[in-house]
C-alpha positions in Angstrom: 58.5 83.8 116.0 61.5 85.8 114.9 64.4 86.2 117.3 64.7 90.0 117.5 68.5 89.6 117.6 68.4 88.4 114.0 67.7 92.0 113.0 70.9 93.3 114.6 74.5 93.5 113.4 76.6 94.8 116.3 79.9 96.4 115.5 83.2 94.5 116.2 86.2 96.7 116.5 89.8 95.6 116.9 91.8 97.1 119.8 95.6 97.5 119.8 95.9 96.0 123.3 92.9 93.7 123.5 92.5 92.6 119.9 88.9 91.4 119.4 88.4 90.1 122.9 85.9 92.7 124.0 84.1 92.7 120.7 84.0 88.9 120.6 82.2 88.8 124.0 79.5 91.3 122.9 78.9 89.6 119.5 78.7 86.1 121.1 76.0 87.3 123.5 73.9 88.5 120.5 74.5 85.2 118.7 73.3 83.3 121.7 70.0 85.1 121.4 69.6 84.3 117.7 71.8 87.0 116.1 73.2 86.5 112.6 76.6 88.2 112.7 78.4 91.5 113.0 80.0 94.5 111.2 83.8 94.1 111.5 85.6 97.4 111.0 89.4 96.7 111.2 92.2 94.5 112.5 94.7 92.0 111.1 93.1 89.7 108.5 94.3 86.6 110.2 92.6 87.6 113.4 89.4 88.4 111.5 89.4 84.9 110.1 90.0 83.3 113.5 87.2 85.4 115.0 84.6 84.7 112.2 85.5 81.0 112.3 84.9 80.8 116.0 81.5 82.6 115.6 80.4 80.2 112.9 81.4 77.2 115.1 79.2 78.6 117.9 76.0 78.5 115.9 74.3 76.1 113.5 73.1 78.7 111.0 74.5 81.0 108.3 76.0 84.3 109.5 76.4 87.7 108.0 79.9 89.2 108.5 79.9 92.6 106.9 82.8 95.0 106.2 83.5 98.1 104.1 85.6 96.8 101.2 85.5 99.4 98.4 89.3 99.4 98.3 89.9 95.7 98.7 90.1 93.7 101.9 93.5 95.2 102.7 92.1 98.8 102.9 90.6 97.9 106.3 92.4 94.7 107.3 96.2 94.4 107.7 97.9 91.6 105.8 95.3 91.5 103.1 95.3 92.9 99.6 94.5 96.6 99.2 93.4 98.2 95.9 93.3 101.8 94.8 90.1 103.6 95.5 87.4 103.2 92.8 87.9 106.7 91.4 91.5 105.7 90.4 90.2 103.1 88.0 89.6 103.7 84.3 85.9 102.8 84.3 86.0 102.1 80.6 88.1 99.1 81.4 85.3 96.9 82.6 87.5 93.9 82.8 89.7 95.6 85.4 86.6 96.8 87.3 85.3 93.2 87.5 88.7 91.9 88.4 88.8 94.3 91.3 85.4 93.1 92.6 86.3 89.4 92.1 89.6 89.7 93.9 87.9 91.6 96.8 85.2 89.0 97.1 87.6 86.0 97.0 89.8 87.4 99.7 86.8 88.5 101.8 85.5 84.9 101.8 89.0 83.8 102.8 88.7 86.0 105.9 85.2 84.9 106.7 83.6 88.1 105.4 80.4 87.5 103.5 78.8 91.0 102.9 80.8 93.8 101.2 79.6 97.3 101.9 80.5 98.5 98.5 80.6 100.0 95.9 79.9 103.5 97.0 77.5 105.2 94.6 77.1 108.5 96.4 76.1 111.6 94.4 79.5 113.5 94.1 77.8 116.8 94.8 76.8 115.5 98.3 80.1 114.0 99.3 83.5 115.0 100.5 86.7 114.5 98.5 87.6 111.3 100.3 84.1 109.8 99.8 84.1 110.8 96.1 87.4 109.0 95.7 85.6 105.7 96.7 83.1 106.2 93.9 83.4 105.5 90.2 83.9 108.8 88.3 83.1 109.4 84.6 80.3 109.7 82.1 77.0 108.4 83.2 76.9 105.4 80.9 80.3 104.3 81.9 79.5 104.7 85.6 76.3 102.6 85.2 78.3 99.8 83.5 81.1 99.9 86.0 78.9 99.7 89.1 76.9 96.9 87.5 80.1 95.0 86.7 81.5 95.5 90.2 78.3 94.2 91.9 78.0 91.3 89.6 81.6 90.3 89.9 81.4 90.5 93.7 78.3 88.3 93.9 79.7 85.9 91.3 82.2 84.9 94.1 79.5 84.4 96.7 79.8 87.7 98.6 76.7 90.0 98.9 77.4 93.4 97.4 75.8 96.3 99.4 75.8 99.5 97.3 74.6 102.8 98.7 73.9 105.2 100.2 70.2 105.2 99.1 68.6 107.6 98.1 71.7 109.9 98.0 73.1 108.0 95.0 74.3 109.2 91.7 71.4 108.2 89.3 73.7 106.5 86.9 75.4 104.5 89.7 72.1 103.6 91.2 70.8 102.3 87.9 73.9 100.1 87.5 73.6 98.8 91.0 69.9 97.9 90.8 70.3 96.3 87.3 72.9 94.0 88.8 70.6 92.8 91.5 72.5 93.3 94.8 71.5 91.3 97.8 71.2 94.4 100.0 71.2 98.2 99.8 72.6 100.6 102.4 70.5 103.5 103.4 72.0 107.0 103.7 72.4 108.1 107.3 70.0 110.9 106.8 67.3 108.6 105.5 67.2 105.6 108.0 63.7 106.6 109.0 62.5 107.9 105.7 59.5 105.7 105.1 58.7 107.3 101.7 62.2 106.6 100.3 62.1 103.1 101.6 58.6 102.5 100.2 59.7 103.8 96.8 62.8 101.5 96.8 60.8 98.5 97.9 57.6 98.9 95.9 58.1 101.3 93.0 61.6 100.3 92.1 60.9 96.7 93.1 64.0 96.0 95.2 63.6 92.7 96.9 66.9 92.5 98.8 67.7 93.5 102.3 67.5 97.2 103.2 70.1 98.1 105.8 70.0 101.1 108.2 73.4 102.2 109.5 72.0 102.9 113.0 75.4 102.9 114.8 76.8 105.6 112.4 73.7 107.7 112.7 73.8 107.6 116.5 77.5 108.6 116.5 76.9 111.5 114.1 74.0 112.9 116.0 75.4 112.0 119.5 72.1 110.3 120.3 71.1 106.9 121.7 70.7 104.0 119.2 67.4 102.7 120.5 65.0 105.4 119.1 66.9 105.5 115.8 66.6 101.7 115.5 62.9 101.6 116.2 62.2 104.4 113.8 64.3 102.6 111.1 62.4 99.4 111.5 59.1 101.2 111.5 60.0 103.0 108.3 60.7 99.6 106.6 64.4 98.8 107.1 65.2 95.1 107.5 68.6 95.1 109.3 70.3 97.4 111.8 74.0 97.9 111.2 77.0 98.7 113.4 75.3 98.7 116.8 77.4 99.7 119.9 74.5 98.8 122.3 72.7 95.8 120.7 71.2 94.7 124.1 69.5 98.0 124.6 68.3 98.2 121.0 66.8 94.7 121.3 64.9 95.7 124.5 63.7 98.8 122.7 62.3 96.8 119.8 60.6 94.4 122.2 59.0 97.4 124.0 57.9 98.9 120.7 56.2 95.6 119.8 54.3 95.5 123.1 53.2 99.1 122.5 52.1 98.5 119.0 54.7 100.9 117.5 56.2 98.0 115.5 54.4 95.3 113.7 55.4 91.7 114.4 54.5 90.4 110.9 56.6 93.1 109.3 59.6 92.2 111.4 59.1 88.5 110.6 59.1 89.3 106.9 62.3 91.4 107.4 64.0 88.6 109.3 63.1 86.0 106.7 64.6 88.3 104.0 67.8 88.7 106.0 68.1 84.9 106.7 67.6 84.1 103.0 70.6 86.3 101.9 72.7 85.0 104.8 72.1 81.5 103.5 72.9 82.5 100.0 76.4 83.6 100.8 77.3 81.0 103.5 81.1 80.7 103.3 80.8 77.1 104.6 79.9 76.2 101.0 83.5 77.1 100.0 84.9 79.4 97.4 87.9 80.1 95.3 91.0 81.3 97.1 93.1 84.3 96.0 95.7 83.3 93.4 99.2 84.5 92.8 97.9 86.1 89.6 95.2 87.9 91.6 97.9 89.3 93.9 100.1 90.4 91.0 97.2 92.0 89.2 96.4 94.0 92.4 99.9 95.2 92.5 99.7 96.3 88.8 96.4 98.1 89.5 98.1 100.1 92.4 101.1 100.9 90.2 98.8 102.2 87.4 97.0 104.6 89.9 100.2 106.5 90.7 100.7 109.5 88.5 102.3 112.9 88.1 100.0 115.9 88.5 102.4 118.7 88.4 105.9 119.2 87.0 108.2 116.3 86.0 109.6 113.8 88.4 113.4 113.4 88.6 115.2 110.1 88.8 116.3 109.1 92.3 119.9 109.2 93.4 121.2 107.4 96.4 121.1 108.1 99.2 117.4 109.0 99.0 116.2 111.4 101.7 112.5 111.1 102.6 110.7 113.6 104.7 107.3 112.4 106.0 104.6 114.9 106.9 101.9 113.0 108.6 98.6 114.9 108.9 96.6 111.9 110.1 95.7 110.4 113.4 98.2 107.7 114.7 98.1 104.4 112.8 99.5 101.0 113.7 102.3 101.2 111.1 103.7 104.8 111.0 103.1 106.8 107.9 106.0 106.5 105.4 107.4 103.4 106.9 106.3 101.1 104.1 107.4 103.6 101.5 111.0 103.8 102.9 111.1 100.0 103.5 110.0 99.3 99.9 112.6 101.7 98.5 115.3 99.9 100.5 114.1 96.5 99.2 114.5 98.0 95.7 118.2 98.6 96.5 117.9 102.3 97.3 119.7 103.8 100.2 116.5 105.4 101.5 116.4 107.0 104.9 113.9 109.2 106.8 115.1 112.7 107.7 113.5 115.6 109.4 114.7 118.1 106.8 116.9 118.0 103.7 120.7 117.9 104.4 123.1 120.0 102.5 125.5 117.1 101.6 123.2 115.1 99.3 122.8 115.9 95.6 119.7 113.9 94.6 116.0 114.8 94.9 114.2 115.0 98.2 111.0 113.0 98.5 108.3 114.5 100.6 105.5 112.1 101.6 102.4 114.0 102.6 99.7 111.9 104.4 96.2 113.1 105.1 93.5 110.6 103.9 92.5 109.6 107.4 92.1 113.3 108.3 89.8 113.7 105.3 87.8 110.7 106.4 87.1 112.6 109.7 85.3 115.3 107.7 88.1 117.8 106.9 88.2 119.2 103.4 92.0 119.7 103.1 95.2 119.2 105.0 95.9 121.3 108.0 97.7 124.6 107.7 100.6 123.3 109.8 101.1 120.3 107.4 101.0 122.4 104.3 103.4 125.0 105.8 105.8 122.1 106.8 105.9 120.8 103.2 106.5 124.3 101.9 109.3 124.8 104.4 111.0 121.5 103.2 110.5 122.5 99.5 112.1 125.9 100.1 115.0 124.4 102.0 115.7 121.8 99.3 115.5 124.5 96.6 118.0 126.6 98.5 120.4 123.6 98.3 119.8 123.5 94.5 118.0 120.1 94.9 114.8 118.9 93.3 111.8 118.0 95.4 109.2 115.3 94.7 106.1 115.9 96.8 103.8 112.8 96.9 100.4 113.4 98.5 98.6 110.2 99.7 95.1 111.7 99.2 92.6 111.8 96.4 93.8 113.2 93.1 91.3 116.1 93.1 93.0 117.7 96.1 95.9 118.7 93.9 94.1 121.9 92.9 93.9 123.0 96.6 97.6 122.3 97.4 100.3 125.1 97.2 102.3 125.6 94.0 105.0 123.1 94.8 106.9 122.5 91.5 106.5 118.7 91.4 103.4 116.8 92.7 102.6 113.1 92.5 99.3 111.5 93.5 99.5 108.4 95.7 95.7 108.4 96.4 95.8 107.0 100.0 98.0 105.9 102.8 97.5 102.1 102.5 100.4 99.7 102.4 99.6 98.9 98.8 99.8 102.6 97.7 103.0 103.3 99.6 104.6 100.3 97.9 103.3 101.4 94.5 104.7 104.9 95.0 108.1 103.4 95.9 108.1 101.2 92.8 107.0 104.1 90.6 109.7 106.4 92.0 112.3 103.7 91.6 111.6 102.9 88.0 112.9 106.0 86.4 112.0 104.6 83.0 112.2 107.9 81.2 108.5 108.3 80.5 107.8 110.2 83.6 111.3 111.0 85.0 114.2 113.2 84.1 117.8 113.3 85.4 118.4 115.0 88.6 120.0 118.4 88.3 
């Protein structure tokens, strides 16, 4: 008889003060009852490896360690390699698309992560700008090929690719994902209990992998308890319940539903068998190829290629370089702009953070505008206060007859909604990789995208 805990993936969050201590205790309790893993959301990559290694040492079975990895492991986990969001890639370059997936999967296995919740295939008309930036963009045929290439490249390295959100997927992206044969599919939050959609995926489309319901995310969005959502998802045909904050309560609710006849034991046994099969398929104990130096250098080149001018012409830097940081995001472990300035300094620039342009410097002012985390919370654009602050800095610099380079660390499509600042550069997102890439891009001054300072 199936251990009900094998249908649950509790969430494991890193805490700035306690690390993974509290999450570790909760997950170990589920493992003791037959659980198969967890969803890890963030934290230092070295601590993730230590955590997942300890979990695997506790049990004599394959585990599922899932994480959102569309922008590389470093997008979520400090110390690992981050990549530009998928929308920043030229999807006609399938070699680069596959390389991104392979690199992500190799580093994921090195951190003990075995299931990648990626690539996002969401229908662009149903998503916010930040979500669209995590999805391949372009002609339908190219999107189909790119998604298939990413899924295949990821699974080539022994990591299960989990595209989604089904059924709210761009048709071309869904076709590519299904053609590549992913081991699992993530349901859209609004469809976790949609029996008709799940029936269509399972029997009409013929999808034989694991169907995952993001129960924790749904409960958070609706401000409801996880238990009824979990039971409804299993009743509708989902196999695995993701991101649970209260796995003990959910397990008790499933047991009660079985006793009441709301859930069918045979159906749950079938779901559990499907989950175990894919857990065994990607067991990291079988080994894998580590990230190479060439992989790391390629990731750096990919980040560099994503940076581009969207408005005006960027001037060459002159030392000392003044950087004004306008942070429209919630607090982060490494302050916004710190990596940008640190990298400029490593590139032999006398870069320094200032609150406002000074009148004694002749070179251009760099304004770094952050906001990708704000967008991830559901906002459509930067706050009025942040935009006003940038405009104030631009006006002050222009009054000093200085050039201004505004770099926005948000998706490229937001440029159309930003004020008419004379020079605008897209840095895509506030990851360490993109801050470093912007610093290198600004420093090069190779003549193709730069002009002399006035």
